[in-house]
C-alpha positions as CSV (number, residue, x, y, z in Angstrom):
1,V,-4.2,-7.5,-2.9
2,P,-1.5,-7.1,-5.5
3,S,2.2,-6.8,-4.8
4,L,3.5,-4.3,-7.3
5,P,7.1,-4.3,-8.4
6,W,6.9,-0.6,-9.1
7,K,5.4,0.2,-5.6
8,Y,7.5,3.4,-5.2
9,L,5.7,4.9,-8.2
10,L,2.2,4.3,-6.8
11,A,0.9,7.8,-6.0
12,T,-2.7,7.1,-5.1
13,I,-4.0,4.1,-3.3
14,L,-7.4,3.1,-4.5
15,V,-10.1,0.9,-3.1
16,A,-12.8,-0.7,-5.2
17,V,-16.0,-2.4,-3.9
18,C,-16.7,-5.3,-6.2
19,D,-19.0,-8.3,-6.5
20,Q,-18.2,-11.2,-4.3
21,D,-16.1,-12.9,-7.0
22,L,-13.9,-9.7,-7.0
23,G,-15.7,-8.6,-10.1
24,I,-13.0,-9.9,-12.4
25,S,-15.4,-11.2,-15.1
26,R,-17.7,-8.2,-14.7
27,L,-14.6,-5.9,-15.2
28,R,-13.2,-8.0,-18.0
29,C,-9.7,-7.9,-16.6
30,S,-7.0,-10.2,-17.8
31,K,-4.5,-11.7,-15.4
32,M,-1.8,-9.5,-17.0
33,A,-3.8,-6.2,-16.8
34,S,-2.1,-3.5,-14.8
35,P,-3.5,-2.4,-11.5
36,F,-4.3,0.9,-13.1
37,S,-6.4,-0.8,-15.8
38,L,-8.2,-2.8,-13.1
39,V,-9.2,0.5,-11.4
40,M,-10.2,2.2,-14.7
41,A,-12.3,-0.9,-15.6
42,A,-14.0,-0.5,-12.2
43,V,-14.7,3.1,-12.9
44,R,-16.1,2.4,-16.4
45,T,-18.4,-0.3,-15.1
46,G,-19.7,1.8,-12.2
47,V,-17.9,0.0,-9.4
48,P,-17.3,2.6,-6.6
49,V,-13.6,3.6,-6.4
50,M,-12.3,5.7,-3.5
51,G,-9.0,7.1,-2.3
52,A,-7.7,5.4,0.9
53,N,-4.3,7.0,1.4
54,L,-3.5,9.3,4.3
55,P,-4.2,12.8,3.1
56,R,-1.0,14.8,2.5
57,E,-2.0,17.5,5.0
58,R,-2.0,14.9,7.8
59,M,1.4,13.5,7.0
60,R,3.4,16.1,8.9
61,A,1.3,15.5,12.0
62,A,1.9,11.7,11.6
63,M,5.7,12.3,11.5
64,V,5.7,13.7,15.0
65,D,2.9,11.5,16.5
66,A,4.8,9.4,19.0
67,T,1.7,7.4,19.8
68,L,2.2,5.7,16.4
69,D,5.4,4.1,17.8
70,Q,3.1,1.9,19.9
71,A,0.7,1.0,17.1
72,L,2.5,-2.3,16.5
73,P,4.6,-4.6,18.7
74,E,8.3,-3.4,19.0
75,E,9.6,-6.3,16.9
76,T,7.1,-5.5,14.2
77,M,8.0,-1.8,14.4
78,A,11.7,-2.7,14.0
79,R,10.9,-4.7,10.9
80,Q,8.8,-1.7,9.6
81,R,11.8,0.6,10.2
82,A,14.0,-1.8,8.3
83,A,11.5,-1.9,5.4
84,I,11.5,1.9,5.3
85,R,15.3,2.0,5.3
86,D,15.5,-0.7,2.5
87,G,12.6,0.8,0.6
88,H,14.5,4.1,0.3
89,C,17.6,2.2,-0.9
90,G,19.5,3.0,2.3
91,L,19.6,6.7,1.2
92,L,17.2,8.1,3.8
93,P,19.1,9.9,6.6
94,E,18.8,7.8,9.8
95,R,17.0,10.7,11.6
96,Q,14.2,10.3,9.1
97,I,13.6,6.6,9.7
98,V,11.3,6.9,12.7
99,P,9.2,9.8,11.2
100,M,8.8,8.0,7.9
101,T,7.8,4.8,9.7
102,R,5.2,6.7,11.6
103,I,3.8,8.0,8.2
104,Q,3.8,4.4,6.9
105,V,1.8,3.2,10.0
106,A,-0.6,6.2,9.7
107,R,-1.1,5.4,6.0
108,D,-1.8,1.8,6.8
109,R,-4.3,2.8,9.4
110,A,-6.0,5.2,7.0
111,M,-6.3,2.5,4.4
112,A,-7.7,0.0,7.0
113,D,-10.2,2.6,8.1
114,T,-11.3,3.1,4.5
115,L,-11.6,-0.6,3.9
116,A,-13.6,-1.1,7.1
117,G,-15.9,1.8,6.2
118,A,-16.5,0.5,2.7
119,A,-17.3,-3.1,3.8
120,R,-20.8,-4.2,3.0
121,P,-22.5,-7.6,3.4
122,G,-22.1,-9.7,0.3
123,K,-19.5,-7.4,-1.2
124,T,-15.7,-7.6,-1.4
125,V,-13.5,-4.6,-0.8
126,V,-10.3,-4.6,-2.8
127,L,-7.2,-2.6,-1.9
128,V,-4.8,-1.9,-4.7
129,A,-1.5,-1.0,-2.9
130,G,2.2,-1.6,-2.8
131,S,3.7,-4.6,-1.2
132,G,4.7,-2.8,2.0
133,H,1.1,-1.8,2.7
134,V,-0.4,-5.2,2.0
135,D,2.1,-7.2,4.0
136,P,0.0,-9.1,6.5
137,A,2.8,-8.9,9.1
138,L,3.4,-5.1,8.8
139,G,0.8,-3.3,6.8
140,V,-2.9,-2.7,6.4
141,P,-4.1,-6.2,7.5
142,R,-2.6,-5.5,11.0
143,H,-5.0,-2.6,11.4
144,L,-8.2,-4.1,10.1
145,P,-11.0,-5.1,12.5
146,G,-11.0,-8.8,13.3
147,T,-14.5,-9.1,11.8
148,L,-13.1,-8.6,8.3
149,A,-11.5,-11.5,6.5
150,V,-8.4,-10.8,4.4
151,R,-7.4,-12.7,1.3
152,Q,-4.2,-11.6,-0.4
153,V,-3.9,-11.8,-4.2
154,R,-0.5,-11.0,-5.7
155,W,-0.3,-9.2,-9.1
156,P,1.9,-11.1,-11.5
157,A,5.3,-9.4,-12.0
158,P,6.3,-8.4,-15.5
159,E,8.5,-11.0,-17.2
160,G,12.1,-10.2,-17.8
161,P,14.7,-8.6,-15.6
162,G,13.4,-6.4,-12.9
163,K,14.1,-2.7,-12.9
164,D,16.9,-1.5,-10.5
165,Y,15.0,1.3,-8.7
166,C,17.8,1.9,-6.2
167,G,20.5,2.1,-8.9
168,E,18.3,4.6,-10.8
169,L,17.7,6.6,-7.7
170,R,21.5,6.7,-6.9
171,R,22.2,7.8,-10.5
172,Q,19.6,10.6,-10.2
173,L,21.0,11.9,-6.9
174,G,24.6,11.8,-8.2
175,P,27.6,11.7,-5.9
176,R,26.9,12.4,-2.3
177,G,29.5,14.0,-0.1
């Protein structure tokens, strides 16, 4: 499961059911291919691809669903809230941290449900998602049934200096007062 340096730009989470060897040779993907090219190669070769993200129309309900606060142990929820705060560059109003954390947990659960539903004997289910969702301590793996084995594969980061997403976001928002 790749960790994407541009995780904030990932709009759609996709799942591909591939051959046991992850279909890499069948899909003719190079190590440096982008996650999008991996998904498109899957589509071109007939490997099923499906959306796994929480539907937008269910996000508002997730924001107010207090039962999601108990979906993970308190220490893990605290780490998840910190990740939400950091992932939004410290710019998210504090009153939004808990609702946004609930959405994150609901999204992770939706992805886990899709993965579990797509699992078939002799096949591998691949989740292409941002690093917060694939974090074994916080994300989708926490919500998978124990009968599914998880193997994490990190996507290679592009060479060179990383992009400063927080700096860019602060410039876009301009002075706050």
